[in-house]
C-alpha positions in Angstrom: -46.0 19.0 102.8 -43.3 21.0 104.4 -39.6 20.5 103.4 -36.5 21.6 105.3 -34.6 24.4 103.9 -31.4 23.9 102.1 -28.5 26.2 101.5 -29.0 26.1 97.7 -32.8 26.3 97.8 -34.1 28.8 95.2 -35.3 32.1 96.6 -39.0 32.8 96.3 -38.4 35.5 93.9 -37.4 32.9 91.3 -41.1 32.6 90.3 -41.0 35.8 88.4 -40.6 35.4 84.6 -36.9 35.8 83.9 -37.3 38.1 81.0 -39.8 40.5 82.6 -38.2 43.9 83.3 -38.3 45.1 86.9 -39.6 48.5 86.0 -42.6 46.9 84.3 -43.5 44.9 87.4 -43.2 48.1 89.5 -45.6 49.9 87.1 -48.0 46.9 87.4 -48.2 47.2 91.2 -50.8 50.0 91.3 -52.8 48.2 88.7 -52.6 44.9 90.6 -53.9 46.7 93.8 -56.7 48.2 91.8 -57.8 45.0 90.2 -57.5 43.0 93.4 -59.4 45.6 95.3 -62.2 45.5 92.7 -62.2 41.7 92.8 -62.4 41.8 96.6 -65.5 44.1 96.5 -67.1 41.8 93.9 -66.2 38.7 95.9 -67.7 40.1 99.1 -70.9 41.0 97.3 -71.1 37.5 95.8 -70.3 35.8 99.1 -73.1 37.7 100.8 -75.6 37.1 98.1 -75.0 33.6 96.9 -76.5 30.7 98.8 -79.7 28.7 99.3 -81.5 32.0 99.4 -80.2 34.3 96.7 -80.0 38.0 97.5 -79.5 40.7 94.8 -76.4 42.9 95.1 -78.5 46.0 95.7 -80.3 44.4 98.6 -77.0 43.0 99.9 -75.4 46.4 100.3 -78.6 47.9 101.5 -78.7 45.4 104.3 -75.0 46.0 105.1 -75.7 49.7 105.2 -78.7 49.2 107.4 -76.7 47.0 109.8 -73.9 49.7 110.0 -76.5 52.3 110.7 -76.2 54.0 107.3 -79.7 54.1 106.0 -79.3 55.4 102.5 -82.4 53.7 101.2 -85.8 52.5 102.5 -85.6 48.9 103.5 -87.5 46.7 100.8 -86.2 43.3 102.0 -87.7 40.9 104.4 -86.4 40.4 108.0 -85.4 36.9 107.1 -83.1 38.1 104.3 -81.6 40.6 106.6 -80.9 37.9 109.2 -79.3 35.7 106.5 -77.0 38.4 105.1 -76.1 40.3 108.3 -76.0 37.6 111.0 -75.1 34.4 109.1 -73.2 35.3 105.9 -71.4 38.5 106.7 -69.3 37.2 109.6 -68.5 34.1 107.6 -67.4 36.0 104.5 -65.3 38.4 106.5 -63.6 35.5 108.3 -62.8 34.0 105.0 -61.3 37.3 103.8 -59.3 37.7 107.0 -58.1 34.1 107.0 -57.2 34.0 103.4 -55.3 37.3 103.7 -53.5 36.2 106.8 -52.4 32.8 105.5 -51.1 34.4 102.2 -49.1 37.1 104.1 -47.7 34.5 106.5 -46.8 32.2 103.7 -45.0 35.0 101.8 -43.0 35.9 104.9 -42.2 32.3 105.8 -40.8 31.6 102.2 -38.5 34.5 102.6 -37.3 33.6 106.1 -36.3 30.0 105.2 -35.4 30.8 101.5 -37.5 27.9 100.4 -40.4 28.3 97.9 -42.2 25.3 99.4 -42.5 26.9 102.8 -46.0 27.6 104.1 -47.7 28.9 107.4 -47.9 25.5 109.1 -44.1 24.9 108.8 -43.5 24.8 112.6 -46.3 22.4 113.5 -48.8 25.1 114.7 -51.7 23.4 112.9 -51.0 20.1 114.7 -51.0 21.7 118.1 -54.2 23.6 117.3 -55.9 20.4 116.0 -54.9 18.5 119.2 -56.5 21.3 121.3 -59.6 21.3 119.3 -59.9 17.5 119.4 -59.6 17.5 123.2 -62.5 19.9 123.5 -64.7 18.1 121.0 -64.1 14.7 122.6 -64.3 15.7 126.2 -67.2 18.0 125.7 -65.7 20.5 128.2 -66.7 24.1 127.5 -65.1 26.4 130.1 -65.2 29.4 127.8 -68.7 28.8 126.4 -69.1 29.2 122.6 -65.4 30.1 122.1 -64.0 27.1 124.0 -63.0 25.4 120.8 -61.1 28.4 119.5 -59.4 29.0 122.9 -58.3 25.4 123.1 -57.0 25.4 119.5 -55.0 28.6 120.1 -53.6 27.1 123.4 -52.6 24.0 121.4 -50.9 26.1 118.8 -49.0 28.0 121.4 -47.9 24.8 123.1 -46.6 23.5 119.8 -44.6 26.7 119.3 -43.1 26.4 122.8 -42.1 22.8 122.2 -40.6 23.5 118.8 -38.5 26.4 120.2 -37.3 24.5 123.3 -36.3 21.6 121.1 -34.6 23.6 118.4 -32.6 25.8 120.9 -29.1 24.5 121.4 -26.3 26.4 123.0 -28.4 29.5 123.1 -28.8 29.6 119.3 -31.5 28.6 116.9 -30.9 27.8 113.3 -33.6 27.8 110.7 -32.8 24.2 109.7 -33.0 23.0 113.3 -36.2 24.9 113.8 -37.9 23.4 110.8 -36.8 19.9 111.6 -38.1 20.4 115.2 -41.4 21.6 113.7 -41.7 18.5 111.6 -41.0 16.2 114.6 -43.3 18.0 117.0 -46.1 18.0 114.4 -45.7 14.2 114.0 -45.8 13.6 117.8 -48.8 15.9 118.3 -50.7 14.2 115.4 -50.0 10.9 116.9 -51.4 12.0 120.3 -54.4 13.4 118.5 -55.1 10.1 116.8 -54.6 8.2 120.1 -57.2 10.5 121.8 -59.6 9.8 119.0 -59.1 6.0 119.2 -59.5 5.8 122.9 -62.3 8.3 123.3 -65.6 7.1 124.7 -67.5 9.5 122.5 -66.8 7.8 119.2 -69.6 9.7 117.4 -67.5 12.8 117.4 -65.2 11.6 114.7 -67.2 13.4 112.0 -67.0 16.7 113.9 -63.2 16.3 114.3 -62.7 15.5 110.6 -64.8 18.5 109.6 -62.7 20.8 111.8 -59.3 19.5 110.8 -60.3 20.0 107.1 -61.0 23.7 107.8 -64.3 25.6 107.6 -65.8 29.1 108.2 -69.2 28.1 109.5 -70.4 29.0 113.0 -68.4 32.3 113.3 -70.2 35.2 115.0 -69.6 38.9 115.1 -68.2 38.8 118.7 -65.4 36.4 117.8 -64.4 38.0 114.5 -62.3 40.8 116.0 -59.4 38.5 117.2 -58.3 37.1 113.8 -58.9 40.6 112.2 -56.7 42.2 114.9 -54.0 39.4 114.4 -54.0 40.1 110.6 -53.7 43.8 110.9 -50.9 43.7 113.6 -49.0 40.9 111.7 -49.2 42.8 108.4 -48.2 46.1 109.9 -45.1 44.5 111.5 -44.1 42.7 108.3 -44.5 45.8 106.2 -42.1 47.6 108.6 -39.7 44.7 108.3 -40.1 44.3 104.5 -36.5 45.6 103.9 -35.1 42.9 106.2 -37.2 40.2 104.4 -35.7 41.4 101.1 -32.2 41.2 102.5 -32.8 37.5 103.4 -33.5 36.8 99.8 -29.9 37.7 98.9 -28.5 35.0 101.3 -27.5 35.0 105.0 -23.9 36.2 104.4 -25.1 39.2 102.3 -27.8 40.1 104.8 -25.3 39.9 107.7 -22.8 42.1 105.8 -25.6 44.7 105.3 -26.2 44.9 109.0 -29.0 42.3 109.7 -28.8 40.1 112.7 -30.2 37.1 110.9 -30.6 34.7 113.8 -32.4 37.2 116.0 -34.6 38.5 113.2 -35.6 35.0 112.2 -36.5 34.0 115.7 -38.7 37.1 116.2 -40.4 36.7 112.9 -41.0 32.9 113.5 -42.7 33.8 116.8 -44.9 36.5 115.2 -45.9 34.3 112.3 -46.7 31.3 114.5 -48.9 33.4 116.7 -50.8 34.9 113.8 -51.2 31.4 112.3 -52.4 30.1 115.6 -55.1 32.7 115.8 -56.2 32.0 112.3 -56.3 28.2 112.7 -58.2 28.6 116.0 -60.8 30.6 114.2 -61.2 28.7 110.9 -59.3 25.4 111.3 -56.2 24.4 109.3 -57.0 25.5 105.8 -54.1 24.4 103.6 -52.2 25.6 100.5 -53.5 29.2 100.6 -50.1 30.4 102.1 -48.2 28.3 99.6 -50.0 29.3 96.4 -50.9 33.0 96.7 -47.4 34.4 97.4 -46.1 32.8 94.2 -49.0 34.0 92.1 -48.7 37.6 93.1 -44.9 37.6 92.6 -45.6 36.9 88.9 -47.1 40.3 88.6 -45.4 42.5 91.2 -42.0 41.0 91.6 -40.3 39.9 94.8 -40.1 43.1 96.8 -42.1 42.4 100.0 -43.3 46.0 100.1 -45.4 45.0 97.1 -45.8 41.3 97.7 -47.4 41.5 101.2 -50.3 43.9 100.4 -51.1 42.1 97.0 -50.9 38.7 98.7 -53.3 39.8 101.4 -55.8 40.9 98.8 -55.3 37.8 96.6 -55.7 35.5 99.6 -58.9 37.2 100.7 -60.4 36.9 97.2 -59.3 33.2 96.8 -60.7 32.0 100.1 -64.0 33.9 99.8 -64.7 32.1 96.4 -63.5 28.8 97.9 -66.1 29.1 100.6 -68.8 30.1 98.2 -68.0 26.9 96.2 -68.0 24.9 99.4 -71.4 26.1 100.3 -73.0 25.6 96.8 -71.4 22.8 94.9 -73.1 20.0 97.0 -75.9 22.0 98.6 -77.6 21.5 100.9 -74.5 19.6 102.2 -71.4 21.8 102.9 -68.0 20.7 101.8 -65.1 21.7 104.1 -63.3 24.6 102.5 -60.0 22.9 103.1 -60.9 20.1 100.7 -61.3 22.7 97.8 -58.2 24.6 98.6 -56.3 21.3 98.6 -57.8 20.4 95.2 -56.4 23.7 93.9 -53.2 23.6 95.8 -52.1 20.0 95.3 -51.6 20.4 91.5 -49.9 23.8 92.1 -47.5 22.1 94.6 -46.6 19.4 92.1 -46.0 22.0 89.4 -43.8 24.0 91.8 -41.7 20.9 92.5 -41.4 20.0 88.8 -40.4 23.6 87.9 -37.7 23.8 90.6 -36.3 20.4 89.7 -36.1 21.5 86.0 -34.3 24.8 87.0 -31.9 22.9 89.1 -31.1 20.6 86.2 -30.7 23.6 83.9 -28.2 25.2 86.4 -26.3 21.9 86.6 -26.0 21.7 82.8 -25.0 25.4 82.6 
């Protein structure tokens, strides 16, 4: 799905309607935050209440308050419902919000770094490395770290992929974005081939379904004690990107303009690629490689708030959280009692969007050529 950047690739800001005034988009930013914040609260309520056992919104927030030690009402729900909402659904819904927000933020930053609207979080082969690490644990049955062994192995695989990509792309002490992306594509292909070889030669052939389910992404099985790591990665990554939002904006003007304005493009890109890959590795280790969230959401929010990353990053985080929560609700309910991997549903949404994006950019390139 990833494509190497080109010198004439359209900047991500091109998705904004050409006739829409900048001042109007700036005025729409507070409204977008308000609407997305309200949608996130409603989505959290729905995610906690919808399932094989339906829980009314009043009981949902009563149980949440009780779990947080805020007893503003007398408990009227059964212990079974409290277990379902607090121990089963709440960590899952929060992981969906964190993962969706993180992928959307990483996608927005990645599109700016390579100046390619088709860029997404898995550009540097991180997901292939994480998948290989997870497959090795599933097939071998080794659990050195207990219940978090799968996540630890997935993150180690993502880190290995990142190190391989950087060592391959570095030539003469310099790393260009084109060489980095091409290295990511090549390393991802090699790691995927190794993963397939492991699956084909494994003695425990009955683990193929588990592997397939993980590689399609899912939010099940998360617990409170493992939720802190992806949340911390999201907060740290978002904070750094907000601080560097001016530099991301400069990159949209082109490398020469950014350099003229005082930005060390090569060093900045290298640091940001490392940061984004680490955040992506943590998210993939927690929820599996869920595709298209980081491709779609940045473009959608730019339609309403413009291309300034000081506005794009917060709105993309909120939009990604809302989107993935509802994708998980659909994954749990559409074919109940069977659960669909959430990555399947995001791909069904993202595939048509990706094709539309390709068609739109091809049409704009043709119009520029005729002009």
